[in-house]
Every structure is written in structure tokens, then in C-alpha cells.
C-alpha positions in Angstrom: 4.3 -21.3 -1.4 2.2 -24.0 0.3 -1.1 -22.7 1.7 -2.4 -24.6 4.7 -6.2 -24.3 4.4 -6.7 -26.2 7.7 -5.4 -23.3 9.8 -8.1 -21.4 11.6 -7.9 -18.0 13.3 -8.2 -19.7 16.7 -4.9 -21.6 16.0 -3.1 -18.2 15.7 -4.4 -16.7 19.0 -1.3 -17.5 21.1 1.1 -16.1 18.5 -1.2 -13.0 18.0 -1.3 -12.3 21.7 2.5 -12.6 21.9 2.8 -10.3 18.9 0.8 -7.5 20.6 2.8 -7.9 23.8 6.1 -7.4 21.8 4.5 -4.6 19.7 3.5 -2.5 22.7 7.1 -2.6 24.1 8.5 -1.7 20.7 6.1 1.2 20.2 7.1 2.8 23.5 10.8 2.2 22.9 10.8 3.8 19.4 8.8 6.7 20.7 11.2 7.4 23.5 14.4 6.9 21.5 13.7 8.5 18.1 15.2 11.9 17.4 12.2 13.4 15.6 14.2 16.4 14.4 15.9 14.1 11.9 12.8 12.5 10.5 10.7 9.4 10.7 12.0 5.8 11.5 12.6 4.4 8.1 15.3 1.7 8.2 17.4 -0.1 10.7 21.1 -0.2 11.3 22.4 -2.8 13.8 18.8 -3.4 15.0 17.9 0.3 15.6 15.7 2.4 13.5 17.3 5.3 11.7 15.5 8.3 10.2 14.9 9.1 6.6 16.1 6.7 3.9 14.3 8.6 1.1 11.4 10.4 2.6 9.5 10.3 5.9 6.9 7.9 4.4 6.8 5.7 7.5 5.6 8.3 10.0 2.0 7.3 9.6 3.0 3.7 10.3 4.8 4.7 13.4 1.9 6.5 15.0 -0.7 4.3 13.3 0.9 1.4 15.2 -0.1 3.0 18.5 -3.7 3.5 17.2 -3.9 -0.2 16.3 -2.3 -1.2 19.6 -5.1 0.6 21.4 -7.6 -1.0 19.0 -6.3 -4.5 19.7 -5.7 -4.2 23.5 -7.9 -1.4 24.8 -4.8 0.2 26.5 -5.6 3.9 26.4 -1.9 4.7 26.9 -1.4 4.1 23.2 -4.4 6.1 22.2 -3.1 9.1 24.1 0.3 8.7 22.6 -1.1 8.4 19.1 -3.4 11.5 19.4 -0.5 13.6 20.8 1.9 12.6 18.1 -0.6 12.8 15.2 -1.7 16.3 16.2 1.9 17.4 16.5 3.7 15.6 13.7 1.2 14.6 11.0 -0.2 18.0 9.7 2.9 18.5 7.6 2.3 15.2 5.9 -1.3 16.2 5.0 0.0 19.1 2.9 3.2 17.5 1.6 3.2 18.0 -2.2 6.5 16.2 -2.7 5.6 12.6 -2.1 3.3 9.8 -3.3 2.8 8.4 0.2 -0.4 10.1 1.5 -2.4 6.9 1.8 0.3 5.3 4.0 0.5 8.3 6.3 -3.0 9.7 6.6 -5.1 6.5 6.3 -2.9 4.8 8.9 -3.4 7.7 11.3 -6.4 10.0 10.7 -8.2 7.2 8.9 -7.9 4.7 11.7 -8.9 7.3 14.3 -12.0 8.1 12.2 -12.8 4.4 12.0 -12.6 4.0 15.8 -15.0 6.9 16.3 -17.4 5.2 13.9 -17.1 1.9 15.7 -17.8 3.6 19.1 -14.3 2.8 20.4 -13.5 6.5 20.8 -16.1 8.9 22.1 -17.7 11.0 19.3 -16.7 14.6 19.4 -18.0 16.6 16.4 -15.0 18.9 16.1 -12.5 16.1 16.5 -14.3 14.1 13.8 -14.4 17.2 11.5 -10.6 17.5 12.1 -10.1 13.9 11.0 -12.3 14.4 7.9 -10.6 17.6 6.9 -7.2 16.0 7.2 -8.3 13.2 4.9 -10.0 15.5 2.4 -6.9 17.7 2.1 -4.6 14.8 1.8 -6.6 13.3 -1.0 -6.6 16.6 -2.8 -2.9 17.1 -2.4 -2.2 13.6 -3.6 -4.5 14.0 -6.6 -2.7 17.2 -7.5 0.6 15.4 -8.0 -0.5 14.2 -11.4 0.9 13.4 -14.9 -1.8 13.2 -17.5 -1.3 10.6 -20.3 -4.6 11.0 -22.1 -7.1 8.3 -23.1 -8.2 7.6 -19.6 -4.6 7.1 -18.4 -2.4 9.1 -16.0 -0.7 8.6 -12.7 0.2 10.1 -9.3 3.9 11.0 -9.7 6.4 9.3 -7.4 8.8 11.4 -5.4 11.3 11.0 -8.3 9.3 13.4 -10.4 6.6 13.7 -13.1 8.2 11.0 -15.3 7.9 8.3 -12.6 5.1 5.9 -11.7 5.8 3.7 -8.7 4.0 0.4 -8.0 3.9 1.4 -4.3 1.3 4.1 -5.1 -1.5 1.5 -5.5 -1.6 1.6 -1.7 -2.0 5.3 -1.6 -5.1 5.5 -3.8 -7.1 4.8 -0.6 -6.8 8.5 0.4 -8.4 9.6 -2.9 -11.2 7.1 -2.3 -11.7 8.3 1.2 -11.7 12.0 0.2 -14.2 11.1 -2.5 -16.5 9.2 -0.1 -16.4 12.2 2.2 -17.9 14.3 -0.5 -14.8 16.4 -1.3 -14.3 18.2 -4.6 -10.9 19.3 -5.9 -10.7 22.3 -8.1 -7.9 23.6 -10.4 -7.4 26.7 -12.5 -10.6 28.5 -13.4 -12.5 26.4 -10.9 -12.0 23.3 -13.0 -13.3 20.2 -11.1 -10.7 17.5 -10.8 -12.5 14.2 -10.3 -10.9 12.3 -7.4 -12.5 9.0 -8.4 -11.4 9.5 -12.0 -7.8 10.0 -11.0 -8.0 6.9 -8.7 -9.3 4.8 -11.6 -6.9 6.2 -14.1 -3.9 5.6 -11.9 -4.9 2.0 -11.2 -5.5 1.4 -14.9 -2.1 2.8 -15.8 -0.4 0.7 -13.2 -2.2 -2.4 -14.4 -1.0 -1.7 -18.0 2.6 -0.6 -17.4 3.5 -1.9 -14.0 2.1 -5.5 -14.2 3.1 -8.2 -16.7 0.7 -10.8 -18.1 2.8 -13.2 -20.2 1.4 -11.7 -23.4 4.7 -11.0 -25.2 5.3 -7.5 -23.9 9.1 -8.2 -23.8 11.5 -11.0 -23.0 10.9 -10.4 -19.2 7.2 -10.7 -19.6 6.3 -13.4 -17.0 2.7 -13.4 -15.9 2.1 -11.6 -12.6 5.5 -10.1 -12.1 5.7 -6.3 -11.4 8.1 -3.6 -12.1 8.8 -1.2 -9.3 8.9 1.9 -11.6 7.5 2.8 -15.0 9.1 5.8 -16.7 7.4 8.1 -19.2 8.3 10.9 -21.6 6.3 13.7 -20.0 6.4 15.8 -23.2 4.3 13.4 -25.1 3.1 10.8 -22.6 5.0 7.9 -24.2 6.1 4.9 -22.1 9.9 4.7 -22.1 11.0 1.8 -19.9 10.8 0.1 -16.5 13.2 0.7 -13.6 13.5 0.3 -9.9 14.8 2.3 -6.9 14.7 -0.5 -4.2 14.6 -3.8 -6.2 17.5 -5.5 -8.0 16.5 -4.3 -11.5 13.5 -3.2 -13.5 13.5 -6.6 -15.1 13.1 -8.6 -11.9 10.4 -8.4 -9.3 11.0 -6.7 -6.0 8.6 -8.6 -3.7 7.6 -5.7 -1.5 6.5 -3.9 -4.6 4.7 -7.0 -5.8 2.7 -7.0 -2.5 1.7 -3.3 -3.0 0.1 -4.4 -6.2 -1.6 -7.5 -4.8 -3.2 -5.7 -1.9 -3.8 -2.5 -3.8 -5.8 -4.0 -6.6 -7.7 -6.3 -4.2 -8.8 -3.5 -1.9 -9.8 -1.3 -4.9 -12.0 -4.1 -6.2 -13.9 -4.0 -2.9 -14.1 -0.2 -3.1 -15.3 -0.1 -6.7 -17.8 -2.9 -6.1 -19.4 -0.9 -3.3 -19.9 2.3 -5.5 -23.1 3.0 -7.4 -22.7 2.2 -11.1 -23.5 5.8 -11.9 -20.4 7.0 -10.0 -18.0 5.0 -12.2 -19.8 5.2 -15.5 -17.9 8.3 -16.6 -14.6 6.5 -16.2 -15.3 3.4 -18.2 -18.0 1.6 -16.2 -18.0 -0.9 -13.4 -17.6 -4.0 -15.6 -14.5 -2.6 -17.5 -12.8 -1.3 -14.4 -13.4 -4.5 -12.4 -12.0 -6.6 -15.2 -8.8 -4.6 -15.3 -8.3 -4.9 -11.5 -9.3 -8.6 -11.3 -6.8 -9.5 -14.0 -4.0 -7.6 -12.3 -4.9 -8.9 -8.8 -5.1 -12.6 -9.9 -1.9 -12.4 -11.9 0.2 -10.9 -9.1 -1.2 -13.2 -6.5 -0.4 -16.3 -8.7 3.1 -15.0 -9.2 3.6 -14.5 -5.4 2.5 -18.1 -4.7 4.8 -19.5 -7.4 7.8 -17.4 -6.4 7.8 -17.5 -2.6 9.3 -20.0 -0.1 6.9 -22.7 1.0 6.3 -21.0 4.4 5.1 -17.8 2.7 8.1 -15.6 3.4 9.5 -14.2 0.1 13.1 -13.3 -0.8 13.6 -9.6 -1.4 13.8 -9.9 -5.2 13.1 -12.8 -7.5 16.0 -11.8 -9.8 18.6 -11.2 -7.1 21.8 -12.8 -8.3 22.3 -15.1 -5.3 18.9 -16.8 -5.8 20.6 -19.2 -8.2 22.9 -20.4 -5.3 20.0 -21.2 -2.9 18.8 -24.7 -2.8 15.3 -24.8 -4.3 14.2 -21.5 -2.7 10.6 -21.8 -3.7 10.1 -25.4 -2.8 11.3 -25.3 0.8 10.9 -23.0 3.9 12.7 -19.7 3.7 16.2 -19.5 5.1 16.3 -16.1 6.9 19.8 -16.8 8.3 21.4 -17.6 4.9 24.3 -15.4 3.8 23.4 -15.2 0.2 20.2 -13.2 -0.3 17.9 -11.8 2.4 14.3 -12.6 2.9 11.8 -9.7 3.1 9.1 -10.3 5.7 7.5 -7.0 4.8 6.5 -8.5 1.5 4.2 -10.8 3.3 1.8 -8.0 4.2 -0.6 -8.8 1.3 -0.8 -12.4 2.4 -1.6 -11.3 6.0 -4.4 -9.2 4.6 -5.9 -12.1 2.7 -5.1 -11.0 -0.8 -3.9 -14.4 -1.9 -7.5 -15.5 -1.9 -7.6 -13.6 -5.2 -5.3 -16.2 -6.8 -6.1 -19.5 -8.5 -9.4 -18.6 -10.1 -10.4 -15.0 -9.6 -12.0 -12.9 -6.9 -13.2 -14.4 -3.6 -16.8 -14.1 -2.6 -15.7 -12.0 0.3 -12.8 -9.6 -0.3 -13.2 -7.7 3.0 -9.8 -8.8 4.2 -8.4 -6.0 2.1 -10.2 -3.0 3.7 -10.1 0.5 2.3 -9.6 1.7 5.9 -6.1 0.4 6.4 -5.1 -1.9 9.4 -1.6 -2.6 8.1 1.4 -0.9 9.7 
């Protein structure tokens, strides 16, 4: 990928305004045409959204898009739509014990509404704010409960595949644990045992960094620095790592670029989050220096890999190991070819670049990592 450092935000204004115009039309169209009894809009067939590919993990993006449309344009039609849909459709996601997607769903909706109240964009109503807070607290607790303990400071939020499965995607759901923690929530288990939300956030990130990210250190013959595996699989009886795999990529030994972007953005935004915490908060879980070093290593490696394995215009192909990649003419040295009939590009994999995470690459953490905010603006 070739980064044009001369581009300024002002240069993008025309395209951004056009994007919001198109976005508004699409939000209304999807809202009017979706059959909600069949689930959330997850994938497209012949250009139309279809419900439920695996789980309803995109419901928060659907309604969160309306929140952001109001945020960007001030059109209260979208705020009204968002509030109505969130109140009616999102509570079931708050208490969904079967998925690892709470950050996607609840931060995109309740989290962004809470942010707008804090910014004065929505009138402050104490009961409404309490509702947003409660939804985020409960969601963080439910997500933290979906846990496989490995011992030694390691463990992970289970993917929807079950207790043996750690997905790279879940790096983007840790935000809801962080939000619940910052709101002062405490999770308790049997016998009133306190389950530390911050501890589980850090343990999951550390486990992902160890088993889901590669560093070119001889782990196996597929150990290319910065690549990621979509899934890490463990023996739940003794906590032993078994193998890597994938559900949506080409294989566990190639890199699904959307999963790569989850890691890039996830580690970058958690670096910002941990940096803002008092040292005493993270001391019981390894200390700020140790935790920051783990996350910086993973963030820099994955961002470097993205730059080296993405078309020159910043649009990646869906998987670096897809078999047709060998038939494309210099895929990483030229602009992407969206119309090619060999392997598809994956524009969704660009989200981490849009959020500024590639600033992590080529030399460590940027002085200002605020482009990757804990309060999500990505849909």
C-alpha cells in the first residue's frame, strides 16, 4: 500500500459529503425493506441485504448507522429512527449469552447515544442516561461471563463456536468490558466472587496477541510477522493450544484481511484505553509497561503486514492466501482490481485504515492515537 501523506482532511470533504448523502438514503431503504422477524441484515445477495449469515451481529451497525447519520448531519429523522429501533430491538442483544459480539452491537448503539448526550448533541435526561449506562453495564457483564480460563493471566471470551474457540474479531468487542468498567460496574459469580472486567479485558487481549498474531519468530512454517489467524482453538480440559483455523477466511494458515483489521484497530484503541487508566488499576494484571508492550508489538506488526499485503490504493483482497492471488498481476504493487473475476477485494477490511490505525506502523505508536476511540464511530 502507498500512503499519500500529502492528503488533508479538507481534500476529502466533497467525497465525505457525498458519502453521507448516499448513506442517508441507504439507511432509510434498509429500514423500510428488512423483514426483522428473520434477523439482522448480515450479507447481500444480488445487491440486497439478507438476514442472518451466522448470528445477528450486525444489528448494532444497522441502528448505529442512523445514530451516526444524525451525528454527522443533524437530521433528527435519523435520531428518532435510531431511538425507536434501539429501544425495540437491542435489549435482546444486551442479554445475549451466545455470542462474542457485544461491543459491535451495544457500543455502536447505546455507546454512541451516551456519547452524544455527553457532547450536548442530545438533551440530557437522567433516566435516559441511566438506561444507556445500564445497557452497557449489563452487556459488559454478559460478555465477560462468556469465558474460558487458561491460567497464568491468559483466557478469552469464547466465540459463538463454543468454549474452545477464540476469534480475532473479539478484539473489537473488548470495548464493552472497558466501558462497563469505567462506569463502575462490578461483575460477581458464585459465592459473590468478584470477576474483574478489566482483568478479563487484558487477559483476552494478551491471549489474542500470543495465539492470534504471528511475529516471525519461528512459531511454525506460516509464521510471517504481522499476519493473523481468524481462530485459535484450545483444549478446554487442560487449556492447551491446539491449532489455528478460520470460519470466514481461506484457511487458518493464511490471513483473512477483515480479521487482520479487527486486530489492528482493536490493539490500537486498547492502547489508548490502557494509557488513560491510572497505573494502580492495571497493576494487578501485569502493570502498564508490560501490557502496553504486548499491545504495541501486536499493533505494529499487524499494521506493517497490512501495508505490505494490500493493493497500492489501500483496498485489500479478502484473504492473502486465496488461491487466485497468484494469478493476479502484482496485486500489492498496483491499485486494486474490484472488477476482476479471480479473487474479490474486501473494502470492509479498510476500516482500520479509515480509523487511523496504520499510524501505528513503521516505528511504533503515534503520539496521538485518538483516531481509534473506545467509543466506536465505525459502522
